[in-house]
C-alpha positions in Angstrom: 13.0 -0.5 68.5 16.8 -0.8 68.3 18.9 2.3 67.8 22.1 0.4 67.1 22.8 -2.6 65.1 25.0 -5.5 66.1 28.2 -5.9 64.3 26.8 -9.0 62.5 23.9 -6.8 61.1 26.4 -4.2 59.9 28.4 -6.8 58.1 25.3 -8.2 56.5 24.2 -4.8 55.3 27.7 -4.0 54.0 27.6 -7.3 52.0 24.2 -6.4 50.6 25.4 -2.9 49.5 28.5 -4.4 47.9 26.3 -6.9 46.0 24.1 -4.1 44.7 27.2 -2.3 43.4 28.7 -5.3 41.7 25.5 -6.5 40.0 24.5 -5.6 36.4 26.1 -2.5 35.1 24.4 0.5 33.5 21.5 0.6 36.0 20.0 -2.7 34.9 19.1 -5.4 37.3 20.4 -8.9 38.1 17.9 -11.5 39.3 18.7 -13.9 42.1 15.3 -15.7 41.7 12.6 -16.0 39.0 9.8 -14.5 41.0 8.8 -13.0 44.3 7.2 -16.3 45.3 4.1 -14.6 46.5 5.9 -12.1 48.7 3.5 -9.4 49.8 4.3 -5.7 49.4 3.3 -3.2 52.1 2.5 0.3 50.9 2.1 3.5 52.9 0.8 6.7 51.3 2.3 9.7 53.0 -0.6 12.1 53.0 -4.0 12.9 51.4 -4.0 16.7 51.6 -2.1 17.3 48.4 -3.2 17.0 44.8 0.2 15.6 43.9 0.0 12.8 46.5 -3.6 12.0 45.7 -2.5 11.6 42.1 0.3 9.3 43.1 -2.1 7.2 45.2 -4.5 6.9 42.3 -1.7 5.7 40.0 -0.4 3.2 42.6 -3.9 1.8 43.1 -4.5 1.6 39.3 -1.2 -0.4 38.9 -2.1 -2.7 41.7 -5.5 -3.4 40.2 -3.8 -4.7 37.1 -3.1 -7.8 39.2 0.7 -7.9 38.7 1.5 -6.7 42.2 0.8 -8.7 45.3 0.1 -5.8 47.6 -1.5 -5.6 51.1 -4.2 -3.0 51.6 -2.4 0.3 51.7 -2.1 2.6 54.8 -1.8 6.4 55.0 0.5 8.0 57.5 -1.1 11.5 57.1 2.3 13.3 57.3 3.0 12.0 60.8 6.1 10.0 61.5 4.7 8.1 64.5 1.7 7.0 62.3 4.1 5.8 59.6 6.1 3.8 62.2 2.9 2.2 63.4 1.7 1.5 59.9 5.0 -0.2 59.0 4.6 -2.4 62.1 1.1 -3.3 61.0 2.1 -4.1 57.4 5.0 -6.3 58.5 2.7 -8.0 61.0 0.4 -8.8 58.1 3.3 -10.4 56.2 4.8 -7.6 54.1 8.3 -8.6 52.8 8.9 -5.3 51.1 7.8 -1.8 52.2 7.1 1.1 49.8 6.9 4.4 51.6 7.4 8.1 51.2 8.6 9.5 54.7 7.9 13.2 54.9 10.3 13.8 57.8 13.4 12.2 56.3 15.5 12.4 59.4 13.1 10.7 61.8 12.7 7.4 60.1 16.2 6.0 60.5 15.5 3.7 63.4 12.5 2.1 61.6 14.7 1.5 58.5 17.4 -0.1 60.7 14.7 -2.3 62.3 13.5 -3.4 58.8 17.0 -4.0 57.6 17.6 -6.3 60.6 14.5 -8.2 59.5 15.8 -8.4 55.9 12.8 -6.4 54.7 13.8 -4.1 51.8 12.5 -0.5 51.6 11.7 1.5 48.5 11.2 5.3 49.2 9.3 7.4 46.7 10.0 11.2 46.3 11.8 11.5 49.6 15.3 10.2 50.4 15.8 9.1 54.1 18.8 10.8 55.6 20.0 7.6 57.3 19.0 4.0 57.3 19.3 1.4 54.6 17.1 1.7 51.5 16.9 -0.7 48.6 16.0 2.1 46.2 14.9 5.7 46.3 12.7 6.9 43.4 12.7 10.6 42.9 13.9 13.4 40.7 16.9 15.7 41.3 15.3 18.1 43.7 18.3 20.5 43.6 17.5 20.8 39.9 14.0 22.0 40.9 15.4 24.9 42.8 18.0 25.8 40.2 15.5 25.7 37.3 13.1 27.9 39.3 15.9 30.4 40.1 17.0 30.6 36.5 13.4 31.1 35.2 12.5 33.8 37.6 15.9 35.5 37.5 15.7 35.8 33.7 12.0 37.0 33.8 12.8 39.7 36.3 16.0 40.7 34.5 18.1 40.3 37.6 16.1 42.7 39.9 13.0 42.7 42.0 11.5 40.9 45.0 10.6 37.2 45.2 8.6 35.4 47.8 9.7 31.7 48.2 7.3 29.2 49.7 9.8 26.8 51.3 8.7 23.2 52.0 9.3 21.5 55.3 13.0 21.8 56.0 12.9 18.5 57.9 12.4 16.9 54.5 15.4 16.4 52.1 13.2 17.7 49.3 12.5 21.0 51.1 16.2 21.4 52.0 17.4 20.5 48.5 15.0 22.9 46.7 15.6 25.8 49.2 19.4 25.4 49.1 19.7 25.2 45.3 17.3 28.1 44.8 19.1 30.3 47.3 22.6 29.4 46.1 21.6 30.1 42.4 20.1 33.4 43.3 23.1 34.6 45.3 25.5 33.6 42.5 23.6 34.7 39.5 21.0 37.3 40.6 22.4 39.1 43.6 20.2 42.2 43.1 17.0 40.2 43.5 15.6 40.2 47.1 14.5 36.8 48.3 12.0 36.4 51.1 12.2 32.7 52.0 9.1 31.7 54.0 9.0 28.3 55.8 5.6 26.7 55.3 5.8 23.1 56.4 4.1 22.3 53.1 0.9 24.0 54.4 -1.1 26.1 51.9 -2.8 28.3 54.5 0.6 29.2 56.0 1.9 30.1 52.5 -1.2 32.3 51.8 -0.8 34.1 55.1 2.8 34.9 54.5 2.1 36.0 50.9 -0.6 38.3 52.3 2.0 39.9 54.6 4.5 40.3 51.8 1.9 41.9 49.5 1.0 44.3 52.3 4.6 45.3 52.7 5.2 46.2 49.1 5.5 45.1 45.5 6.1 41.4 44.9 7.6 40.6 41.4 7.9 36.8 41.6 6.8 33.7 43.6 8.5 30.4 43.9 6.1 27.7 45.1 8.0 24.5 46.1 4.8 22.4 45.9 2.0 23.4 43.6 -0.1 20.6 45.0 -0.6 22.5 48.3 0.3 26.1 47.3 -1.4 26.7 44.0 -5.1 27.1 45.0 -4.6 29.4 47.9 -2.1 31.5 46.0 -4.3 32.0 43.0 -7.3 32.8 45.3 -5.4 35.5 47.1 -4.0 37.0 44.0 -7.4 37.1 42.5 -8.7 39.0 45.5 -5.9 41.5 45.1 -6.6 41.9 41.3 -3.1 40.6 40.6 -3.9 37.7 38.3 -3.0 39.7 35.2 -1.1 38.7 32.0 2.7 38.9 31.7 2.3 42.1 29.5 0.8 43.9 32.5 3.4 45.7 34.8 1.5 44.3 37.8 2.1 40.7 36.7 3.8 38.5 39.3 5.9 35.8 37.7 5.2 32.4 39.3 7.0 29.1 39.0 6.0 26.0 40.9 7.1 22.4 41.5 5.0 19.3 41.0 3.5 19.3 37.5 -0.1 18.4 38.5 -2.9 18.9 36.0 -4.1 22.0 37.9 -0.7 23.6 37.3 -0.8 22.8 33.6 -4.3 24.4 33.4 -3.1 27.5 35.3 -0.2 27.8 32.8 -2.6 27.6 29.9 -4.8 30.2 31.5 -1.9 32.6 32.1 -2.3 32.4 35.9 1.2 31.0 36.5 4.2 31.0 34.2 5.9 27.7 34.7 6.3 24.5 36.8 9.0 21.9 37.2 7.2 18.7 36.6 7.8 15.7 38.9 6.0 12.7 37.4 3.5 11.2 39.9 2.7 8.5 37.4 6.3 7.4 37.0 6.9 7.6 40.8 4.1 5.1 41.2 5.2 2.9 38.3 8.8 2.7 39.3 8.2 2.6 43.0 6.1 -0.5 42.4 8.7 -1.8 39.9 11.5 -1.6 42.4 9.3 -3.0 45.2 8.6 -6.1 43.0 12.2 -6.3 42.0 13.2 -6.4 45.7 10.6 -9.2 46.3 12.2 -11.1 43.3 15.7 -10.7 44.8 17.1 -8.5 42.1 19.9 -6.0 42.6 20.9 -2.8 40.8 24.0 -0.8 40.2 24.7 2.9 39.4 24.4 4.1 35.8 21.8 5.0 33.1 18.6 3.0 33.0 16.4 2.0 30.1 13.7 4.6 31.1 15.6 7.9 30.6 16.9 8.2 34.2 20.1 7.6 36.1 20.7 5.4 39.2 23.2 7.1 41.6 24.9 5.7 44.7 23.8 7.0 48.1 25.6 6.5 51.4 22.6 4.3 52.4 21.5 2.7 49.2 20.7 3.7 45.6 18.5 6.4 44.0 16.8 6.3 40.6 16.7 10.0 39.5 13.8 10.4 37.1 13.7 13.4 34.7 11.7 16.5 35.6 11.2 19.0 32.8 10.5 22.7 32.9 6.9 23.3 31.7 6.0 26.7 30.3 3.4 28.1 28.0 5.6 27.2 25.1 5.5 23.4 25.8 2.6 22.8 28.1 0.7 21.1 25.3 3.4 18.6 24.7 2.2 15.5 26.5 5.3 13.5 25.6 7.2 15.4 28.2 5.1 14.3 31.2 3.0 11.4 29.9 0.1 10.3 32.0 -0.2 13.4 34.1 -1.7 15.5 31.4 -5.5 15.4 31.6 -5.6 13.2 34.7 
Protein backbone atom coordinates (compact mmCIF):
# COMPACT_ATOMS: atom_id res chain seq x y z
CA UNK A 1 0.00 0.00 0.00
CA UNK A 2 1.53 3.30 -1.12
CA UNK A 3 2.42 5.88 1.46
CA UNK A 4 3.04 8.64 -1.10
CA UNK A 5 1.07 9.64 -4.13
CA UNK A 6 2.51 10.53 -7.48
CA UNK A 7 2.32 14.16 -8.55
CA UNK A 8 -0.36 13.19 -11.08
CA UNK A 9 -2.55 11.80 -8.26
CA UNK A 10 -2.04 14.93 -6.16
CA UNK A 11 -3.10 17.12 -9.09
CA UNK A 12 -6.15 14.95 -9.65
CA UNK A 13 -7.22 15.16 -6.02
CA UNK A 14 -6.65 18.92 -6.01
CA UNK A 15 -8.92 19.23 -9.03
CA UNK A 16 -11.61 17.15 -7.33
CA UNK A 17 -11.42 19.27 -4.17
CA UNK A 18 -11.69 22.46 -6.23
CA UNK A 19 -14.73 21.10 -8.05
CA UNK A 20 -16.37 20.30 -4.72
CA UNK A 21 -15.88 23.91 -3.63
CA UNK A 22 -17.20 25.43 -6.84
CA UNK A 23 -20.33 23.30 -7.17
CA UNK A 24 -23.76 24.27 -5.85
CA UNK A 25 -23.71 26.87 -3.11
CA UNK A 26 -25.36 26.65 0.32
CA UNK A 27 -24.47 23.00 0.88
CA UNK A 28 -26.65 21.71 -1.93
CA UNK A 29 -25.42 19.23 -4.48
CA UNK A 30 -24.64 19.41 -8.17
CA UNK A 31 -25.14 16.22 -10.19
CA UNK A 32 -22.76 15.10 -12.91
CA UNK A 33 -24.88 12.06 -13.79
CA UNK A 34 -28.48 11.01 -13.38
CA UNK A 35 -27.83 7.84 -11.38
CA UNK A 36 -25.14 5.69 -9.87
CA UNK A 37 -25.43 3.30 -12.77
CA UNK A 38 -25.63 0.33 -10.42
CA UNK A 39 -22.44 1.23 -8.58
CA UNK A 40 -22.12 -0.82 -5.42
CA UNK A 41 -21.55 0.74 -1.99
CA UNK A 42 -19.28 -1.00 0.50
CA UNK A 43 -20.15 -0.51 4.17
CA UNK A 44 -18.03 -1.25 7.23
CA UNK A 45 -19.52 -1.05 10.71
CA UNK A 46 -16.88 0.03 13.26
CA UNK A 47 -17.83 -2.12 16.25
CA UNK A 48 -20.63 -4.08 17.90
CA UNK A 49 -19.83 -3.54 21.59
CA UNK A 50 -21.72 -0.24 21.88
CA UNK A 51 -25.45 0.47 22.01
CA UNK A 52 -24.87 3.55 19.89
CA UNK A 53 -23.11 1.69 17.10
CA UNK A 54 -25.58 -1.18 17.25
CA UNK A 55 -28.38 1.37 16.79
CA UNK A 56 -26.51 2.91 13.86
CA UNK A 57 -26.11 -0.51 12.22
CA UNK A 58 -29.81 -1.20 12.66
CA UNK A 59 -30.74 2.08 10.99
CA UNK A 60 -28.31 1.46 8.11
CA UNK A 61 -29.66 -2.04 7.53
CA UNK A 62 -33.22 -0.73 7.66
CA UNK A 63 -32.47 1.92 5.05
CA UNK A 64 -30.71 -0.62 2.83
CA UNK A 65 -33.68 -2.98 3.04
CA UNK A 66 -35.83 -0.26 1.48
CA UNK A 67 -34.15 -1.19 -1.81
CA UNK A 68 -32.94 2.30 -2.66
CA UNK A 69 -29.28 1.57 -1.90
CA UNK A 70 -27.19 -0.88 -3.92
CA UNK A 71 -25.01 -2.11 -1.06
CA UNK A 72 -22.71 -5.09 -0.66
CA UNK A 73 -23.04 -7.24 2.48
CA UNK A 74 -21.60 -5.09 5.29
CA UNK A 75 -18.43 -5.92 7.20
CA UNK A 76 -17.51 -5.13 10.83
CA UNK A 77 -14.00 -4.06 11.78
CA UNK A 78 -14.53 -4.57 15.54
CA UNK A 79 -12.53 -1.47 16.54
CA UNK A 80 -9.36 -2.74 14.83
CA UNK A 81 -7.63 -0.73 12.13
CA UNK A 82 -5.99 -3.75 10.50
CA UNK A 83 -9.39 -5.43 10.21
CA UNK A 84 -10.86 -2.27 8.69
CA UNK A 85 -8.05 -2.17 6.11
CA UNK A 86 -8.66 -5.83 5.28
CA UNK A 87 -12.42 -5.27 5.06
CA UNK A 88 -11.95 -2.35 2.68
CA UNK A 89 -9.77 -4.53 0.47
CA UNK A 90 -12.48 -7.20 0.48
CA UNK A 91 -15.23 -4.72 -0.35
CA UNK A 92 -13.32 -3.12 -3.22
CA UNK A 93 -12.45 -6.58 -4.49
CA UNK A 94 -16.18 -7.31 -4.57
CA UNK A 95 -16.73 -4.25 -6.75
CA UNK A 96 -17.47 -1.45 -4.27
CA UNK A 97 -17.18 1.95 -5.96
CA UNK A 98 -17.90 3.93 -2.77
CA UNK A 99 -16.91 3.11 0.82
CA UNK A 100 -18.91 4.09 3.92
CA UNK A 101 -16.83 3.66 7.08
CA UNK A 102 -16.33 4.96 10.63
CA UNK A 103 -12.61 4.56 11.47
CA UNK A 104 -12.08 4.51 15.24
CA UNK A 105 -8.36 5.32 15.05
CA UNK A 106 -8.57 8.42 12.89
CA UNK A 107 -4.82 8.77 12.51
CA UNK A 108 -4.10 5.24 11.25
CA UNK A 109 -6.33 5.12 8.18
CA UNK A 110 -4.55 7.73 6.02
CA UNK A 111 -2.69 5.30 3.75
CA UNK A 112 -5.89 3.36 3.05
CA UNK A 113 -7.68 6.59 2.13
CA UNK A 114 -4.81 7.54 -0.16
CA UNK A 115 -5.00 4.14 -1.83
CA UNK A 116 -8.75 4.51 -2.36
CA UNK A 117 -8.30 8.02 -3.75
CA UNK A 118 -5.76 6.66 -6.21
CA UNK A 119 -8.42 4.20 -7.37
CA UNK A 120 -11.04 7.00 -7.59
CA UNK A 121 -13.18 5.36 -4.89
CA UNK A 122 -14.87 8.06 -2.76
CA UNK A 123 -15.07 7.60 1.02
CA UNK A 124 -17.82 8.75 3.38
CA UNK A 125 -16.82 8.68 7.06
CA UNK A 126 -19.54 8.64 9.72
CA UNK A 127 -19.07 10.06 13.24
CA UNK A 128 -15.27 10.16 12.98
CA UNK A 129 -13.13 12.50 10.88
CA UNK A 130 -9.90 10.99 9.51
CA UNK A 131 -6.89 13.13 10.39
CA UNK A 132 -5.39 12.76 6.91
CA UNK A 133 -6.40 11.23 3.60
CA UNK A 134 -9.05 12.39 1.14
CA UNK A 135 -12.71 12.02 2.14
CA UNK A 136 -15.75 12.79 0.02
CA UNK A 137 -17.83 13.70 3.09
CA UNK A 138 -17.69 13.31 6.86
CA UNK A 139 -21.06 13.01 8.60
CA UNK A 140 -20.81 13.94 12.28
CA UNK A 141 -21.86 16.50 14.82
CA UNK A 142 -19.60 19.16 16.31
CA UNK A 143 -17.77 17.08 18.92
CA UNK A 144 -16.19 20.12 20.55
CA UNK A 145 -19.73 21.29 21.28
CA UNK A 146 -20.29 18.01 23.15
CA UNK A 147 -17.47 18.84 25.54
CA UNK A 148 -18.47 22.48 25.92
CA UNK A 149 -22.13 21.67 26.60
CA UNK A 150 -21.13 19.03 29.16
CA UNK A 151 -18.80 21.51 30.88
CA UNK A 152 -21.42 24.22 31.08
CA UNK A 153 -24.08 21.86 32.39
CA UNK A 154 -21.92 20.37 35.15
CA UNK A 155 -20.25 23.67 36.01
CA UNK A 156 -23.61 25.33 36.58
CA UNK A 157 -25.05 22.37 38.52
CA UNK A 158 -22.02 22.30 40.83
CA UNK A 159 -22.05 26.09 41.18
CA UNK A 160 -18.40 26.31 40.21
CA UNK A 161 -16.93 24.01 42.84
CA UNK A 162 -16.47 20.28 43.44
CA UNK A 163 -14.81 17.21 41.90
CA UNK A 164 -15.65 15.72 38.51
CA UNK A 165 -14.55 12.41 36.99
CA UNK A 166 -14.32 12.54 33.21
CA UNK A 167 -14.40 9.31 31.19
CA UNK A 168 -12.30 10.27 28.19
CA UNK A 169 -12.76 8.39 24.95
CA UNK A 170 -9.88 6.99 22.94
CA UNK A 171 -7.50 9.89 22.33
CA UNK A 172 -6.37 8.31 19.04
CA UNK A 173 -9.86 9.28 17.82
CA UNK A 174 -10.65 12.83 16.78
CA UNK A 175 -13.91 12.50 18.73
CA UNK A 176 -12.13 11.66 21.97
CA UNK A 177 -9.65 14.49 21.44
CA UNK A 178 -12.30 17.07 20.53
CA UNK A 179 -14.54 16.26 23.49
CA UNK A 180 -11.66 16.13 25.97
CA UNK A 181 -10.04 19.35 24.78
CA UNK A 182 -13.28 21.32 24.69
CA UNK A 183 -14.37 20.09 28.12
CA UNK A 184 -10.99 20.84 29.68
CA UNK A 185 -10.63 24.27 28.08
CA UNK A 186 -14.15 25.28 29.13
CA UNK A 187 -13.58 24.16 32.71
CA UNK A 188 -10.27 26.01 33.03
CA UNK A 189 -11.76 29.19 31.66
CA UNK A 190 -15.13 29.22 33.40
CA UNK A 191 -14.93 26.94 36.46
CA UNK A 192 -11.33 27.01 37.72
CA UNK A 193 -12.30 25.85 41.21
CA UNK A 194 -13.72 22.54 39.99
CA UNK A 195 -11.23 19.68 40.13
CA UNK A 196 -11.25 17.52 36.98
CA UNK A 197 -9.93 13.97 37.00
CA UNK A 198 -9.65 13.05 33.32
CA UNK A 199 -9.48 9.27 32.97
CA UNK A 200 -8.46 7.70 29.63
CA UNK A 201 -10.69 4.70 28.91
CA UNK A 202 -10.19 3.72 25.25
CA UNK A 203 -14.03 3.70 25.08
CA UNK A 204 -14.07 0.65 27.41
CA UNK A 205 -16.85 0.47 30.00
CA UNK A 206 -15.00 -1.83 32.38
CA UNK A 207 -12.00 0.52 32.42
CA UNK A 208 -14.27 3.46 33.22
CA UNK A 209 -15.98 1.57 36.05
CA UNK A 210 -12.64 0.60 37.57
CA UNK A 211 -11.41 4.18 37.52
CA UNK A 212 -14.67 5.47 38.97
CA UNK A 213 -14.34 2.90 41.77
CA UNK A 214 -10.88 4.29 42.58
CA UNK A 215 -12.16 7.86 42.49
CA UNK A 216 -15.06 7.07 44.83
CA UNK A 217 -12.71 5.31 47.24
CA UNK A 218 -10.51 8.42 47.26
CA UNK A 219 -13.28 10.83 48.26
CA UNK A 220 -16.50 12.56 47.26
CA UNK A 221 -17.32 12.75 43.56
CA UNK A 222 -19.78 15.50 42.65
CA UNK A 223 -20.04 15.05 38.90
CA UNK A 224 -19.32 12.60 36.07
CA UNK A 225 -18.84 13.35 32.38
CA UNK A 226 -19.24 10.23 30.23
CA UNK A 227 -18.03 10.84 26.67
CA UNK A 228 -19.96 7.81 25.37
CA UNK A 229 -23.11 6.62 27.08
CA UNK A 230 -23.28 3.62 24.79
CA UNK A 231 -20.36 1.99 26.59
CA UNK A 232 -20.19 3.85 29.92
CA UNK A 233 -23.81 4.10 31.07
CA UNK A 234 -24.56 0.55 32.24
CA UNK A 235 -21.35 -0.06 34.24
CA UNK A 236 -21.56 3.40 35.79
CA UNK A 237 -25.13 2.97 36.96
CA UNK A 238 -24.35 -0.51 38.25
CA UNK A 239 -21.45 0.74 40.36
CA UNK A 240 -23.35 3.73 41.72
CA UNK A 241 -26.25 1.49 42.66
CA UNK A 242 -23.87 -0.76 44.60
CA UNK A 243 -22.59 2.32 46.41
CA UNK A 244 -26.13 3.57 47.17
CA UNK A 245 -25.34 6.73 45.19
CA UNK A 246 -28.24 6.62 42.72
CA UNK A 247 -30.21 9.27 44.58
CA UNK A 248 -32.33 12.22 43.33
CA UNK A 249 -30.80 15.67 42.72
CA UNK A 250 -32.36 16.95 45.95
CA UNK A 251 -30.16 14.53 47.95
CA UNK A 252 -26.75 15.97 48.95
CA UNK A 253 -25.14 12.66 47.85
CA UNK A 254 -26.42 13.06 44.27
CA UNK A 255 -23.72 12.88 41.60
CA UNK A 256 -24.61 15.01 38.60
CA UNK A 257 -24.01 13.01 35.41
CA UNK A 258 -23.97 14.11 31.80
CA UNK A 259 -23.29 11.81 28.89
CA UNK A 260 -22.77 11.88 25.13
CA UNK A 261 -24.65 9.71 22.63
CA UNK A 262 -28.39 10.09 23.08
CA UNK A 263 -29.30 6.41 22.98
CA UNK A 264 -32.71 5.27 24.30
CA UNK A 265 -31.10 3.87 27.48
CA UNK A 266 -29.83 7.35 28.33
CA UNK A 267 -33.26 8.90 27.78
CA UNK A 268 -34.76 6.30 30.10
CA UNK A 269 -32.06 6.98 32.69
CA UNK A 270 -32.86 10.71 32.54
CA UNK A 271 -36.57 10.00 33.01
CA UNK A 272 -35.75 7.75 35.96
CA UNK A 273 -33.55 10.42 37.56
CA UNK A 274 -30.43 8.24 37.31
CA UNK A 275 -28.49 10.64 35.12
CA UNK A 276 -29.15 14.31 34.50
CA UNK A 277 -28.43 14.98 30.84
CA UNK A 278 -26.91 13.80 27.58
CA UNK A 279 -25.80 15.51 24.41
CA UNK A 280 -27.61 13.57 21.71
CA UNK A 281 -25.82 12.55 18.55
CA UNK A 282 -28.38 11.15 16.11
CA UNK A 283 -27.57 7.55 15.15
CA UNK A 284 -30.57 7.51 12.82
CA UNK A 285 -29.43 10.64 10.99
CA UNK A 286 -25.85 9.38 10.84
CA UNK A 287 -27.19 6.34 9.00
CA UNK A 288 -29.55 8.32 6.80
CA UNK A 289 -27.04 10.91 5.65
CA UNK A 290 -24.10 8.54 5.55
CA UNK A 291 -26.01 6.52 2.98
CA UNK A 292 -27.28 9.69 1.31
CA UNK A 293 -23.75 10.94 0.66
CA UNK A 294 -22.53 7.49 -0.34
CA UNK A 295 -25.27 7.37 -2.98
CA UNK A 296 -24.48 10.94 -4.01
CA UNK A 297 -20.85 9.96 -4.53
CA UNK A 298 -21.96 7.02 -6.68
CA UNK A 299 -24.12 9.45 -8.69
CA UNK A 300 -21.17 11.78 -9.26
CA UNK A 301 -22.58 14.66 -7.24
CA UNK A 302 -20.46 17.28 -5.52
CA UNK A 303 -21.15 19.60 -2.56
CA UNK A 304 -19.89 22.91 -1.23
CA UNK A 305 -19.69 24.51 2.23
CA UNK A 306 -22.81 26.16 3.61
CA UNK A 307 -26.17 25.44 5.25
CA UNK A 308 -28.09 22.39 4.10
CA UNK A 309 -31.80 21.70 3.77
CA UNK A 310 -31.70 19.36 6.80
CA UNK A 311 -30.76 21.79 9.60
CA UNK A 312 -27.01 21.30 9.40
CA UNK A 313 -23.95 23.03 7.96
CA UNK A 314 -21.30 21.68 5.61
CA UNK A 315 -17.81 22.92 6.49
CA UNK A 316 -14.53 22.74 4.61
CA UNK A 317 -11.83 20.40 5.95
CA UNK A 318 -8.20 20.22 4.82
CA UNK A 319 -8.98 16.80 3.36
CA UNK A 320 -12.61 17.09 2.26
CA UNK A 321 -15.98 18.27 3.55
CA UNK A 322 -17.96 17.66 6.74
CA UNK A 323 -21.72 17.84 7.27
CA UNK A 324 -22.14 18.85 10.91
CA UNK A 325 -25.51 17.59 12.14
CA UNK A 326 -27.20 19.17 15.18
CA UNK A 327 -26.76 17.56 18.61
CA UNK A 328 -29.14 18.95 21.27
CA UNK A 329 -28.73 18.91 25.04
CA UNK A 330 -31.31 16.54 26.55
CA UNK A 331 -32.40 17.00 30.17
CA UNK A 332 -35.42 16.08 32.27
CA UNK A 333 -37.06 19.26 30.97
CA UNK A 334 -37.12 18.15 27.32
CA UNK A 335 -36.49 14.41 27.28
CA UNK A 336 -40.07 13.81 26.22
CA UNK A 337 -39.79 16.04 23.15
CA UNK A 338 -39.21 13.57 20.32
CA UNK A 339 -38.96 16.37 17.76
CA UNK A 340 -35.44 17.06 19.03
CA UNK A 341 -34.01 13.65 18.21
CA UNK A 342 -36.55 11.97 15.98
CA UNK A 343 -36.24 8.23 15.49
CA UNK A 344 -33.95 7.53 18.42
CA UNK A 345 -36.72 7.86 21.02
CA UNK A 346 -38.30 4.52 21.78
CA UNK A 347 -35.99 2.59 19.46
